[in-house]
C-alpha positions as CSV (number, residue, x, y, z in Angstrom):
1,M,5.3,-31.7,1.7
2,L,5.8,-32.4,-2.1
3,N,5.4,-28.4,-3.0
4,I,8.1,-28.1,-0.2
5,T,10.5,-30.2,-1.7
6,K,10.0,-28.7,-5.3
7,I,10.7,-25.0,-3.6
8,L,13.7,-26.4,-1.8
9,S,15.2,-28.2,-4.7
10,L,14.7,-25.1,-6.9
11,G,16.2,-22.9,-4.3
12,I,19.3,-25.1,-4.2
13,V,19.6,-25.3,-7.8
14,I,19.6,-21.2,-7.8
15,V,22.4,-21.2,-5.2
16,L,24.4,-23.7,-7.2
17,A,24.2,-21.7,-10.3
18,H,24.9,-18.7,-8.5
19,L,28.1,-20.6,-7.3
20,L,28.9,-21.8,-10.7
21,G,28.5,-18.5,-12.3
22,R,31.2,-17.0,-9.8
23,R,33.6,-19.6,-10.9
24,S,33.1,-19.8,-14.7
25,K,33.0,-17.2,-17.3
26,V,29.5,-17.9,-18.6
27,P,27.0,-15.5,-17.6
28,L,24.4,-16.3,-14.7
29,P,21.2,-16.2,-16.9
30,F,22.7,-18.7,-19.3
31,I,23.4,-21.1,-16.5
32,L,19.9,-20.6,-14.8
33,I,18.3,-21.2,-18.3
34,G,20.3,-24.3,-18.6
35,L,19.7,-25.7,-15.5
36,G,16.1,-24.9,-15.7
37,M,15.9,-27.1,-19.0
38,L,17.7,-29.8,-17.3
39,F,15.6,-29.9,-14.3
40,S,12.2,-29.6,-16.5
41,G,12.7,-33.3,-17.6
42,F,13.0,-34.6,-14.0
43,P,9.7,-36.4,-13.1
44,L,9.2,-34.2,-10.1
45,Y,8.7,-31.0,-12.2
46,L,6.8,-32.6,-15.2
47,N,3.1,-31.4,-14.1
48,L,4.5,-28.3,-12.4
49,T,2.2,-25.2,-13.8
50,F,2.8,-21.6,-12.7
51,N,0.0,-18.9,-12.7
52,P,0.9,-16.4,-15.1
53,D,-0.7,-13.8,-12.9
54,L,1.3,-14.6,-10.0
55,F,4.4,-14.1,-12.2
56,T,3.5,-10.7,-13.0
57,F,2.6,-9.8,-9.6
58,L,5.8,-11.4,-8.0
59,I,8.2,-10.5,-10.6
60,I,7.2,-8.1,-13.3
61,A,5.8,-5.7,-10.7
62,P,8.8,-5.3,-8.5
63,L,11.1,-5.0,-11.3
64,M,9.1,-2.3,-12.8
65,Y,9.0,-0.5,-9.8
66,I,12.8,-0.6,-9.1
67,E,13.4,0.5,-12.8
68,A,10.8,3.6,-12.3
69,K,12.4,4.5,-9.0
70,G,15.7,4.6,-10.6
71,A,14.7,6.6,-13.7
72,S,15.5,10.5,-13.9
73,R,12.5,12.9,-14.0
74,Y,14.3,14.9,-16.5
75,W,14.3,12.0,-19.0
76,I,10.8,11.1,-18.1
77,G,9.4,14.6,-18.8
78,R,11.0,15.0,-22.3
């Protein structure tokens, strides 16, 4: 149950950051970094660990796929 609470609260923070990013002139990544630093001090997240392999599989691999899909074959062959 605690993991569900953590995931839901992080999702709510992401949605709030997106809404703040639309209304302010501050770029969204800066807002997300600031809120992440703020939330890292909460007792709920003090012992939160994240597997680097999971990050690579879920975040880096799709980003690389999207970037490769949009790359021009002409520029790759040069």
